[in-house]
C-alpha positions in Angstrom: -23.7 22.8 -44.8 -22.1 21.8 -41.5 -19.7 24.3 -40.2 -16.8 22.9 -38.8 -15.5 23.7 -35.3 -13.4 26.9 -35.0 -10.5 27.7 -32.9 -12.8 28.7 -30.0 -13.6 24.8 -29.7 -13.9 24.3 -26.2 -12.6 20.6 -26.7 -9.7 21.6 -28.4 -6.9 19.2 -27.7 -9.2 16.2 -26.5 -7.7 13.3 -28.0 -9.4 11.2 -30.7 -11.9 8.4 -30.2 -9.1 6.0 -31.3 -6.4 7.4 -28.5 -9.1 7.6 -25.8 -10.0 3.6 -26.7 -6.3 2.9 -26.6 -5.9 4.5 -23.2 -9.0 2.5 -22.0 -8.1 -0.7 -23.4 -4.4 -0.8 -23.3 -3.2 -2.9 -20.7 0.1 -2.2 -18.5 3.0 -4.7 -18.0 3.2 -6.3 -14.3 5.0 -3.9 -11.8 7.1 -6.3 -10.4 9.0 -6.6 -13.7 11.8 -4.3 -15.3 9.4 -3.3 -18.2 6.2 -2.8 -15.7 8.5 -0.7 -13.6 9.8 1.4 -16.1 6.3 1.8 -17.6 5.1 3.1 -14.2 7.8 5.4 -13.6 7.6 7.0 -17.1 3.6 7.2 -17.3 2.6 7.7 -13.9 0.8 10.9 -13.5 0.9 11.9 -17.4 -2.8 11.5 -18.1 -4.2 15.2 -18.9 -7.5 15.6 -17.5 -10.5 16.7 -19.8 -11.1 20.1 -20.2 -13.8 21.8 -18.3 -16.8 23.2 -20.2 -20.2 24.2 -19.2 -23.5 22.3 -19.8 -24.4 24.9 -22.5 -21.4 24.3 -24.3 -21.8 20.5 -24.0 -25.3 20.8 -25.5 -24.0 22.6 -28.8 -21.3 19.9 -29.7 -22.0 17.3 -32.1 -23.4 13.9 -30.6 -20.1 12.1 -31.6 -18.3 14.9 -30.1 -20.5 14.7 -26.7 -19.7 10.7 -26.7 -16.0 11.5 -27.0 -15.7 14.0 -24.2 -17.9 11.9 -21.9 -15.9 9.0 -22.5 -12.6 10.9 -21.8 -13.9 12.4 -18.7 -15.1 9.1 -17.4 -11.4 8.2 -17.7 -10.4 11.5 -15.9 -12.7 10.9 -12.9 -11.3 7.2 -12.5 -7.8 8.1 -12.2 -7.3 10.5 -9.3 -3.9 11.9 -9.0 -1.5 11.0 -6.0 -1.7 14.1 -3.8 0.9 15.3 -1.4 -0.9 14.3 2.0 0.8 14.3 5.2 1.1 10.6 5.2 2.2 10.5 1.8 5.1 13.3 2.6 6.0 11.3 5.6 6.8 8.2 3.7 8.6 10.1 1.1 10.9 12.1 3.4 11.9 9.0 5.3 12.8 7.1 2.3 14.5 10.2 0.5 16.4 10.3 3.7 17.7 6.6 4.1 18.4 6.3 0.4 20.7 9.4 0.5 22.4 8.3 3.1 23.0 4.9 2.4 24.0 5.6 -1.5 26.9 7.6 0.1 28.3 5.3 2.2 31.4 3.7 1.2 32.9 1.7 4.3 29.6 0.6 6.1 29.1 -3.2 5.4 25.5 -3.1 5.9 22.9 -0.7 4.8 19.7 0.1 7.0 16.3 -0.6 5.8 12.6 0.9 6.3 9.5 -0.7 7.0 6.4 1.1 5.9 3.0 -0.3 8.1 -0.5 0.6 7.9 -3.9 -0.9 7.2 -5.7 -1.6 4.0 -6.2 1.3 1.7 -3.9 3.6 3.7 -1.9 4.0 0.6 1.3 2.1 1.4 2.2 0.7 -1.8 1.5 4.0 -3.7 3.6 6.1 -1.3 6.5 3.7 -1.5 6.6 3.4 -5.4 6.1 7.2 -5.9 9.2 7.6 -3.7 11.0 4.9 -5.4 10.5 6.4 -8.9 11.4 9.8 -7.8 14.6 8.5 -6.4 15.2 6.4 -9.5 14.9 9.6 -11.8 17.3 11.6 -9.7 19.9 9.0 -9.6 19.5 8.4 -13.4 19.9 12.0 -14.0 23.2 12.0 -11.7 24.7 9.4 -13.6 23.4 10.4 -17.1 21.4 7.2 -17.2 24.2 5.0 -17.2 25.4 2.6 -14.5 28.4 3.7 -12.8 29.3 0.0 -11.9 28.8 -1.6 -15.2 31.6 -3.7 -16.5 33.2 -2.8 -19.7 31.6 -4.5 -22.9 28.5 -5.5 -21.0 24.8 -4.6 -21.5 23.4 -5.3 -18.3 19.8 -3.2 -17.7 20.1 -0.5 -15.4 17.7 -0.5 -12.4 18.5 1.3 -9.7 15.2 0.4 -8.1 13.5 -3.0 -7.9 9.9 -3.9 -7.1 9.0 -7.4 -5.9 5.9 -8.7 -4.0 6.4 -10.9 -1.4 5.6 -14.7 -2.4 2.0 -16.1 -1.0 4.0 -19.2 0.2 7.4 -17.4 0.8 10.6 -19.6 1.0 14.1 -18.4 0.7 14.1 -19.9 -2.9 10.6 -18.3 -3.9 11.8 -15.0 -2.9 15.1 -15.6 -4.9 12.8 -16.6 -7.9 11.0 -13.4 -7.4 13.8 -11.2 -7.5 15.5 -12.8 -10.3 11.8 -12.7 -12.2 11.8 -8.8 -12.1 14.7 -9.2 -14.6 13.5 -12.4 -16.5 16.6 -14.0 -15.6 16.7 -17.8 -16.3 16.7 -19.9 -13.2 17.8 -23.5 -13.1 15.1 -25.8 -11.6 18.0 -28.0 -10.1 20.0 -24.8 -8.5 20.4 -25.0 -4.8 19.7 -22.5 -2.4 23.2 -21.1 -2.2 23.3 -21.1 -6.0 20.1 -18.8 -6.3 21.3 -16.5 -3.5 24.8 -16.1 -5.5 22.8 -15.4 -8.7 20.4 -12.9 -6.9 23.7 -11.1 -5.5 25.1 -10.9 -8.8 22.0 -10.0 -10.5 21.5 -6.9 -7.9 25.1 -5.8 -8.5 25.2 -6.4 -12.3 21.9 -4.0 -12.5 23.0 -1.5 -10.3 20.3 -1.9 -7.8 20.4 0.4 -5.0 16.8 0.2 -3.4 14.7 -3.3 -3.4 11.2 -2.7 -2.5 9.5 -5.8 -1.0 5.7 -5.5 -0.9 3.2 -7.4 1.2 5.9 -8.4 3.7 2.9 -9.3 6.0 2.4 -12.3 4.1 5.3 -13.6 6.5 4.6 -15.5 9.6 7.3 -15.9 12.0 6.0 -19.3 13.7 6.9 -20.9 10.2 10.4 -21.9 9.9 10.5 -21.1 6.0 9.4 -17.5 6.9 12.1 -17.1 9.3 14.8 -18.1 6.9 13.0 -15.6 4.2 13.6 -13.1 6.9 17.2 -14.3 7.4 17.9 -13.7 3.6 16.5 -10.4 3.8 18.9 -9.3 6.1 21.8 -10.8 4.0 20.7 -8.8 1.3 21.3 -5.9 3.1 25.2 -6.3 3.0 25.2 -5.9 -0.7 24.9 -2.1 -0.9 21.1 -2.6 -1.2 18.4 -0.4 0.6 15.4 -2.8 1.7 12.1 -1.1 1.9 9.4 -3.6 3.2 5.6 -2.8 3.3 2.8 -4.5 4.9 -0.2 -4.7 7.1 0.5 -4.3 10.8 3.9 -5.3 10.6 4.2 -4.7 14.5 2.0 -7.3 14.9 3.1 -10.3 12.8 6.6 -10.8 14.7 9.0 -9.2 12.2 9.8 -7.1 15.1 8.6 -9.3 17.7 4.9 -9.2 18.8 4.8 -5.5 19.9 2.1 -4.2 22.3 0.5 -0.8 22.4 1.4 1.1 25.6 -2.0 3.5 26.1 0.0 5.6 28.6 3.0 6.4 26.6 1.1 5.9 23.2 4.0 4.0 21.7 4.9 0.3 20.5 6.7 -1.8 23.2 8.8 -4.7 22.3 8.4 -7.4 24.9 11.8 -9.1 26.2 13.2 -12.1 24.4 13.3 -15.5 25.6 16.9 -15.2 24.6 17.4 -12.2 26.6 17.4 -14.3 29.8 19.9 -16.6 28.2 22.3 -14.4 26.0 21.6 -11.0 27.3 20.2 -9.5 23.8 18.0 -6.7 24.5 16.9 -6.1 20.8 16.9 -8.2 17.6 19.0 -7.6 14.5 15.7 -6.8 12.5 15.0 -3.9 15.1 18.5 -2.6 14.7 18.3 -2.5 11.0 15.1 -1.4 10.4 13.3 1.8 10.9 9.3 1.4 11.0 6.8 4.0 10.1 3.3 3.9 10.6 1.1 5.4 7.9 -2.0 6.7 9.4 -5.6 8.1 8.0 -7.0 11.7 7.9 -8.0 13.1 11.2 -10.6 15.7 11.8 -9.5 17.1 15.4 -7.4 19.9 15.2 -7.4 22.9 12.7 -4.5 21.4 11.1 -5.8 18.2 10.5 -8.9 19.5 9.2 -7.3 21.9 6.7 -5.2 18.9 5.4 -8.4 16.7 4.8 -10.2 19.7 3.2 -7.0 20.4 0.8 -7.1 16.9 -0.2 -10.7 17.0 -0.9 -10.0 20.3 -3.0 -7.7 18.6 -5.0 -9.9 15.8 -5.8 -12.8 18.2 -6.6 -10.8 20.1 -9.2 -9.8 16.8 -10.9 -13.3 15.5 -11.3 -15.1 16.3 -14.4 -18.9 16.7 -14.0 -21.0 19.2 -15.9 -22.9 20.8 -12.8 -20.0 20.8 -10.6 -19.6 24.0 -8.6 -16.9 25.3 -6.2 -17.1 23.7 -2.9 -18.8 20.7 -4.2 -16.5 18.8 -1.8 -15.2 21.2 0.8 -18.3 23.3 1.6 -20.9 22.8 4.0 -21.1 19.5 5.8 -19.6 17.4 3.1 -16.2 17.2 4.9 -17.9 16.1 7.9 -19.9 13.6 5.7 -17.0 12.1 3.8 -15.1 11.8 7.2 -17.9 10.0 8.5 -18.4 7.4 5.5 -14.8 7.0 4.9 -13.3 7.1 8.5 -10.5 9.4 6.6 -8.8 6.3 5.0 -7.4 7.9 2.0 -8.1 4.9 -0.3 -11.8 4.8 0.8 -12.0 8.5 0.1 -11.0 8.1 -3.6 -13.0 4.8 -4.2 -16.3 6.6 -2.8 -15.7 9.8 -4.9 -14.6 7.9 -8.1 -18.0 5.8 -7.8 -19.9 9.0 -6.9 -18.7 10.9 -10.2 -19.7 7.6 -12.1 -23.0 7.5 -10.6 -23.4 11.3 -11.3 -22.7 10.7 -14.9 -25.0 7.9 -15.5 -27.9 9.6 -13.6 -27.5 12.8 -15.6 -27.3 14.7 -12.3 -23.9 15.7 -12.9 -23.1 16.7 -9.6 -22.0 14.7 -6.2 -23.9 15.4 -3.2 -24.7 13.7 0.1 -27.9 12.1 -1.4 -26.1 10.7 -4.3 -23.2 9.3 -2.2 -26.0 7.8 0.3 -27.0 5.3 -2.6 -23.2 3.9 -3.0 -22.6 1.1 -0.7 -19.1 1.4 0.8 -17.7 -1.5 3.0 -15.0 -0.5 5.4 -12.8 -3.5 6.0 -10.5 -1.6 8.2 -10.8 -1.5 11.8 -12.8 1.1 13.5 -9.6 2.0 15.5 -6.4 4.2 14.4 -3.7 1.7 13.6 -1.9 3.3 16.2 -4.4 2.2 19.0 -5.0 -1.7 18.5 -8.0 -3.0 20.0 -7.0 -4.1 23.6 -8.6 -7.5 24.6 -11.2 -7.4 26.8 -11.0 -8.6 30.5 -12.8 -11.7 31.5 -16.1 -11.0 33.1 -16.1 -10.6 36.8 -18.4 -12.5 39.0 -19.5 -11.8 42.5 -18.2 -15.1 44.2 -15.4 -17.5 43.0 -17.3 -20.5 41.2 -16.2 -23.8 43.0 -14.7 -26.7 40.6 -17.6 -29.5 40.3 -16.8 -32.7 42.4 -16.0 -35.9 40.3 -18.7 -38.5 40.7 -17.9 -41.6 42.7 -17.7 -44.8 41.0 -20.4 -47.1 42.3 -19.8 -50.1 40.4 -18.6 -52.4 43.3 -21.2 -51.1 45.8 -22.8 -53.9 47.8 -26.6 -52.8 47.5 -28.0 -56.0 49.6 -30.1 -58.8 49.2 -32.5 -58.6 46.3 -36.1 -58.3 47.4 -38.8 -61.0 46.5 -39.9 -59.2 43.2 -36.5 -59.4 42.0 -36.1 -55.9 41.8 
C-alpha cells in the first residue's frame, strides 16, 4: 500500500501540474495595450519560487512529483526577480520626483519630461515600467481607483500610465495611432493629422493619463523630416498635463538633444552650438529645456561600494535559483564575482541571461550546480560596446607621416603634338 505524503511533505504548496502548465503555456497580452499594461502591473513579481529541498529529499519523492518539481524550478530559474540595483534606484528616484512634482502643478502650462538612455541589456525598459507601475498603484490608491476628472455618466477606463513603443517608421500620424491603439480606440482612415491629434488629446484627458511612456525613442533620426515632426508632436503633448518618459539607446548621440560630444576632461556631455545660435541667439533647444536626461550605467568593479553592489546583486540571484547541489556562496564566493564581471562586463541583462542559461545547463547535465567550468561552455555574445556609455569611443586621429605628400601632377594632353615626318618603315 502506497503511503500518501504527510504534512511533512517538502513540496507542500507546490502548484499542481495543470497549474504549472498554465503558467508556462499561458500568454500575456501586449504591453502596449491597456489590458497588457494592467496585466503586467497586477502580475509582475507574483511568481512564488519553488521550495528548496535537498538531493536526498528529491530522491525520496515519487517520480511524478520529481517531474512536477523540476518543471516548476525551471520556471523559477527562468524568471529572475527585478532587484534594487543602483541603476534601477536611480531611474526610479528621478521618475518618482518628476511625477510627484508634475501631478501637483496647477498653473504651469507645460510638464517637464524625462529621458532614460543606455545601451542594450542595461535594464532601461524594466526600470521605467517598474517605476510607472509603482506610481499607478499609488495614484489609484490615492483616488480610490476612480478617475478624479471623469465626467458624470461616462465609463472611460482610468489609465494613469500609458506605455507605447515608438513606431519603426515614425510619423506624427503613426504615433497618434499607437497612442490610440493602447486604448483600442477606433481610428478613421480618412482622419487628418489635426483630427488625430485632437482625438489623442481627448483620450489622454478622458482616461486620466498622467504619464506617457514612449519606449525605443532612439528609432527617431533627426535628419528625417517626419521624425522631426514626431518630436514636435511629443513636445505638444507635454502641454496636456501629461509627463513624457522617453527611453532609448544613446539618446545623446541621435540628435534629440543635438549631437552631444563627450568631454574627457570634464567627464560630461557637451552640446555644440546650434547654427540658429548665430542667427537667433538661441543657446539651448526646447527639448533640452523640457527634458532631464539620465544615463543608465552598468555594474562597476573598482571601488568597495561598487564591488559590494555587484556582489549583492549576485547574492539576490543566488537566493532565487533552485539547484539541488547549490551551496551558499555559489555565485558570490571565490573568484566567481570577478569571473562574471569579466564575462558580462557588468551589464545587468547579460548577467541574468548567463546565469539563467547556466541554471538550465546545470539541471540538464545533472550537475545541479553553477561554477566557472559550466559557464565556460555557454557562449554569450556581448553586443554592447566595451566602453562605458558615458565614455563613447573617440575617433582615431589620421595617421601622421614623416613628410607631406605632394599631389600628383595631371598628365599633359599630347594628342596634338607634332612628332615629325614618318621614317621609311612607316612607323
